[in-house]
C-alpha positions in Angstrom: 61.4 265.4 -10.0 61.3 261.7 -9.2 61.6 259.2 -12.1 58.4 257.3 -12.7 58.7 253.5 -13.3 55.9 252.7 -15.6 56.4 249.0 -15.0 55.6 249.4 -11.3 51.9 248.7 -10.8 51.8 251.5 -8.2 51.2 254.1 -10.9 48.0 252.5 -11.9 46.4 253.5 -8.6 47.6 257.1 -9.2 46.2 257.1 -12.8 42.9 255.5 -11.8 42.3 257.5 -8.6 38.7 258.6 -8.4 37.8 256.5 -11.4 36.0 253.3 -11.8 38.7 250.7 -11.0 36.3 247.9 -11.7 36.6 248.9 -15.4 38.3 246.4 -17.6 41.4 248.5 -18.5 42.5 248.7 -14.8 42.2 244.9 -14.3 43.9 244.2 -17.6 46.8 246.5 -16.9 47.2 245.2 -13.3 47.3 241.5 -14.5 49.5 242.3 -17.5 52.7 240.9 -16.0 51.2 237.6 -15.0 49.5 237.2 -18.4 52.8 238.0 -20.2 54.7 235.3 -18.1 52.0 232.7 -18.8 52.1 233.5 -22.5 55.9 233.2 -22.6 55.9 229.8 -20.7 53.1 228.3 -22.9 54.7 229.6 -26.1 58.1 228.1 -25.1 56.5 224.8 -24.3 54.7 224.7 -27.7 57.9 225.7 -29.5 59.9 222.9 -27.9 57.2 220.4 -28.7 57.0 221.6 -32.3 60.8 221.4 -32.8 61.1 217.9 -31.1 58.0 216.4 -32.7 60.0 214.8 -35.6 62.3 213.1 -33.2 59.5 211.9 -31.0 57.6 210.5 -34.1 60.7 208.8 -35.4 61.3 207.2 -32.0 57.7 205.9 -31.8 57.8 204.6 -35.3 61.1 202.8 -34.6 59.7 201.1 -31.5 56.6 200.0 -33.4 58.7 198.8 -36.4 60.8 196.6 -34.2 57.8 195.0 -32.7 56.3 194.3 -36.1 59.6 193.0 -37.4 59.8 190.6 -34.5 56.3 189.4 -35.1 56.8 189.0 -38.9 60.3 187.5 -38.7 60.4 184.0 -40.3 63.2 181.6 -40.0 63.9 180.1 -43.4 65.4 176.6 -43.6 66.6 175.0 -46.9 65.2 171.5 -47.1 66.6 169.3 -49.8 64.4 166.3 -50.6 66.4 163.4 -51.8 65.1 161.3 -54.8 64.7 157.6 -54.4 67.3 155.4 -56.1 66.6 154.6 -59.8 65.0 151.3 -60.6 66.9 149.2 -63.1 64.1 147.7 -65.1 66.5 145.9 -67.5 68.1 143.8 -64.7 66.4 140.4 -64.6 65.1 139.2 -61.2 67.2 136.6 -59.4 66.3 133.0 -60.1 64.4 131.3 -57.3 66.4 128.8 -55.3 65.9 125.2 -56.3 63.8 123.1 -54.0 66.0 120.7 -52.0 65.6 117.1 -52.9 63.4 114.9 -50.8 65.1 112.2 -48.7 64.8 108.7 -50.0 62.1 106.7 -48.1 61.6 102.9 -48.3 58.5 102.1 -50.3 56.3 99.0 -50.2 54.3 97.8 -53.1 50.7 98.9 -53.0 49.5 98.5 -56.6 46.0 99.6 -57.6 43.3 96.9 -57.9 42.9 95.4 -61.3 39.9 93.1 -62.3 41.2 89.8 -63.7 39.7 86.3 -64.2 39.6 84.2 -61.1 42.1 81.7 -62.4 44.7 84.5 -62.7 44.4 85.8 -59.2 47.6 85.2 -57.1 47.3 85.4 -53.4 49.6 88.1 -52.0 49.6 89.5 -48.5 49.0 93.2 -48.4 51.4 95.3 -46.3 50.6 95.6 -42.6 49.7 98.8 -40.8 53.1 98.8 -39.1 54.8 98.8 -42.5 52.6 101.5 -43.9 53.4 103.7 -40.9 57.1 103.8 -41.6 57.2 103.3 -45.4 55.8 105.0 -48.4 53.3 102.9 -50.5 54.2 102.9 -54.1 53.9 101.0 -57.4 56.8 98.7 -56.5 58.8 97.6 -53.5 62.1 99.4 -52.9 64.2 98.0 -50.1 66.7 100.2 -48.4 70.2 99.1 -47.5 70.4 98.9 -43.7 74.3 98.7 -43.9 74.7 101.8 -46.1 76.7 104.7 -44.7 74.7 107.6 -43.5 75.8 110.8 -45.4 74.4 114.2 -44.5 76.8 116.3 -46.7 75.2 115.3 -50.0 71.6 115.0 -51.3 69.9 111.7 -51.2 67.9 110.1 -53.9 68.0 111.0 -57.6 66.8 114.6 -57.3 68.8 117.2 -59.2 71.5 119.0 -57.1 70.5 122.3 -55.5 71.0 125.3 -57.7 72.7 128.2 -56.0 70.9 131.5 -56.4 72.8 133.9 -58.6 74.2 136.8 -56.6 73.3 140.1 -58.3 75.8 142.9 -57.6 74.1 146.2 -56.5 75.8 149.0 -58.5 73.0 151.5 -58.1 73.7 154.9 -56.7 71.8 155.6 -53.4 71.0 159.0 -51.9 72.7 159.7 -48.6 69.3 160.1 -46.8 68.1 156.6 -47.9 70.8 154.3 -46.6 71.4 152.8 -43.2 75.0 153.9 -42.6 76.1 157.1 -44.3 79.6 157.5 -45.8 82.1 159.6 -43.8 85.6 161.0 -44.0 88.0 159.1 -41.7 87.9 160.9 -38.4 84.7 162.8 -39.1 83.7 165.9 -41.1 85.8 168.2 -38.9 88.9 166.3 -40.1 87.7 166.7 -43.7 87.3 170.5 -43.4 90.7 170.7 -41.8 92.1 168.8 -44.8 90.4 171.2 -47.2 91.7 174.2 -45.3 95.3 172.9 -45.6 95.0 171.8 -49.2 92.9 174.5 -50.9 95.0 177.1 -52.8 93.0 180.3 -53.2 93.1 181.2 -57.0 95.0 184.4 -57.6 92.2 185.8 -59.8 89.6 185.2 -57.0 91.9 187.0 -54.5 92.2 190.0 -56.8 88.4 190.2 -57.3 87.7 189.6 -53.6 85.6 186.4 -54.3 84.1 184.8 -51.2 81.2 182.4 -50.6 80.3 178.8 -50.8 81.3 176.3 -53.6 78.9 173.3 -53.6 80.1 170.0 -55.0 78.5 166.6 -55.6 80.3 163.3 -55.9 79.8 159.5 -55.6 81.4 157.6 -52.7 82.3 154.2 -54.2 82.1 150.9 -52.4 85.9 151.1 -51.7 85.6 154.7 -50.3 87.1 156.4 -53.4 85.4 159.6 -54.8 84.2 159.6 -58.4 82.0 161.7 -60.7 83.0 164.9 -58.9 80.9 167.8 -60.2 80.5 171.5 -59.2 76.8 172.3 -58.4 77.5 175.9 -57.5 80.6 177.7 -58.6 81.9 181.2 -57.6 84.0 181.4 -60.7 87.7 182.6 -61.0 88.9 179.0 -60.7 87.4 178.3 -57.3 85.3 175.3 -58.5 88.3 173.7 -60.3 90.5 174.0 -57.2 87.8 172.4 -55.1 87.6 169.4 -57.6 91.4 169.1 -57.3 91.3 169.0 -53.5 88.6 166.3 -53.5 90.4 164.1 -56.1 93.5 164.0 -53.8 91.4 163.2 -50.7 92.0 159.9 -48.9 89.4 157.2 -49.2 86.2 157.6 -47.2 84.3 155.0 -45.2 81.7 153.8 -47.6 77.9 153.8 -47.1 76.3 150.5 -45.9 73.0 149.2 -47.0 71.7 145.7 -45.8 75.1 145.0 -44.4 77.0 145.6 -47.7 78.9 148.7 -49.0 77.0 150.6 -51.7 77.6 153.6 -53.9 76.3 156.8 -52.4 75.7 160.3 -54.0 77.0 163.0 -51.6 76.7 166.8 -51.7 78.9 169.0 -49.6 79.6 172.8 -49.4 83.1 174.3 -49.2 83.1 177.8 -47.6 85.7 180.3 -49.1 86.6 183.2 -46.8 89.1 185.6 -48.3 89.6 187.4 -45.0 90.8 184.2 -43.4 93.6 183.7 -45.9 
């Protein structure tokens, strides 16, 4: 007896011989293999999409987040507004320069008219127009000395000597942004940081704690280039600020700031970056 393969669609024709093959059961059984394959393929695709949906969602969210971050990214810049130099109200204003004396000019008598009796009238010739053109009419006649030595290095006449205006020394402290020529370390700021790198001794306590960052100092560059009034504006602790003050005190003199052609005192703020990994 031959073995019957129930999965071979041939047996369907045998079973449904003489029967209505248009009936639904015959069609369903004949199309069963195709329907099963389609169901397996669709189910596999849905399962793969379901498993990978979290990865796809995370990828889409990451791409959209990067775009939003690029749009919302703002570059922050620290702007320090310098204050104007203090006004010293107690300092008196400089005295005005004395007016130079007027040169001496020959004068001719030109007295005002006076009413007197006729018998007291004395005939006197008035000055001519030529004399008035070169001389100054006054109450009395003053004759100049034609043989006198001409001197231009001293005032003429009896006017008081010229008073020299008192020179007021400018000892105010200017902000670095408000002066014509800023103070600078000899050779430039690169040389200054090279000096700091050679001279700064990293405190042992700061090394043990792994302290790194920026120490900000403020000082005054005097008229002779020396550094005074050194203060730590921002300190990292562990002796880092004190060591920075020591280094600045031993710094060579700077080139002073210039205002109106004269050296002035200038307030200067500078950061010193401490990097433990570079030690």
